[in-house]
N, C-alpha and C positions, 0 to 999 in steps of 0.2 A: 721125079714124080710124074705119073701119067696124067695127061689132060685129054680125056676122050669121053665127053659127055654122052655121045650117042651109043657107046658100047657099054656103059655102066649097067644097063638092064640085063645084059647077058653074062656078066661076070659073077662068078660064085664067090669071089673074094670080098664083095661088097655086103656090108651089113646095114640094114635100115632100122636103127634102134628107135627112132621116133618120126612121126609125121606131125606137123604143127601148122598153125595158121598165123600169119603176120597181118595184124590189123593195118589197113591202109597200104599194104604192100611195102616193098622195099623202095628206098629213095630212088626215083627214076623209073620204077617199075610198079606203078600203082595197081595194075590189073592182075598181078600175080600175088595171090593171097595164100595159097596152099603150098607148103614146102615139105621136103623130107630131108633128114640128115642122113648122109651116106658116110660110112666108115670103112676103111680098108686098113687092117692092122699093119700092113707094110708101109703105110704112108703116115702113120701117127707121128707127131701130134696134129698133123694136118687132116682135115675132114672136108667134106663138101656139103653144101646145102643146094638143093635143086628144086626148081619149080615143078609142081605136079601138072600144071597146065601146059608148060612149055619146057620140055626136057633139055632144050638147048640153053636155057637160062640157069646157070649154076655158078656158085661162088666157092672158092676155097676159103675155109674158115679155120680158126684156131681158138682154143680157150686161152685167155690172156695169162693165166697162171702158168702156162707152159713156157712162156718166154719172158715174163716180167715178174719182178719181186714185189713191186709197189704200185700196182695198177688199182687204185681206189677211185671209183667213180661216184659222182653225185647224180642221181636221177630225179627229175622233177616229180613232185608229189602226184601230179595229174597222170604221168606215165606209170608210176608205180600202182596207182589206184586202177587205171585202165587195165593193167595186167593182173591185178589182184595179188601183187607181191606185198607181203606183210613183213617178211624178214629176209635177210640176205640169202639164207639157204633155199628160199623159194626160187631164186633166179639162176638161170644158166646164161652165161655171157659168152657170146661168140663174136669174134672180130674178123672182118674180111681181110684176106691176104691178097696182095697184088704181086704176081710173079711176072717179071719183065720178060720180054721176048727172048727166047733161048732157054727159059726155064732155070736160070742161074739162081740158086738159093741165096747166094751172097748179095744179090741185088733185090731180094724180096722185101716188101714192106707190109706193114699192117696198119689198118685204120683204127686208131684208138679213140677218135672223136665220135664216131657213129656206130657203136656196137649194136648187135642184135641181142635183145634181152628176151629170154623165154621164161615163162612161169613153168617150172618143172611139173607142177601138179595139173594145170589146166591145158598145157601145151599151146597157150596163146602167147604170141610174141610181137615185138615191135622193134623196128630200127629207130633208135633215138639219137639225138645229139645230147651228149652228157652236159650237165649244168656247169661242170668245171672243165669245159673243153679247152680253155686257154692253156691248161697244163700239158696238153697232149698234141700229137701230130696226126694228120691223116696219112702220113708216109713215114711211119716209124720203122727204122731198119729192124728186121727180125733178129739179126745177130748182134745189134748194138748193146743191149742190156740183158741178153738172154740168160735165163736161169741156169741153163746148161753150159753157158760160155764163160 
């Protein structure tokens, strides 16, 4: 997987299917509210989200259905209301992937505790701590229970 945030703008292989707003920013990055999803077909199921204010701030993300069979989260009513999510189909869930130094996929982990939830209709998102966080890890091995594994 290529990790080159500064060169993404020049690459024709990157598709930007959506731009979205994260209310209150990402955990640890409250100033960055506007993001874009970046997709490269060669890197799927991995995608990027990148700050529109600071192109050097980017995260590798994955939809949990790509790696887990039974990732069912509980979201606080306040969070669902803030995002305007009325049914499960309204939500796009993205989990942040951590790739260790050296880019070795075998050591990659995914944060299942604090996903980014986007309303597919309004493109408003929020990074939340899921209510049933005790069931999950912030460092879940990508390969551990992989749907494809």
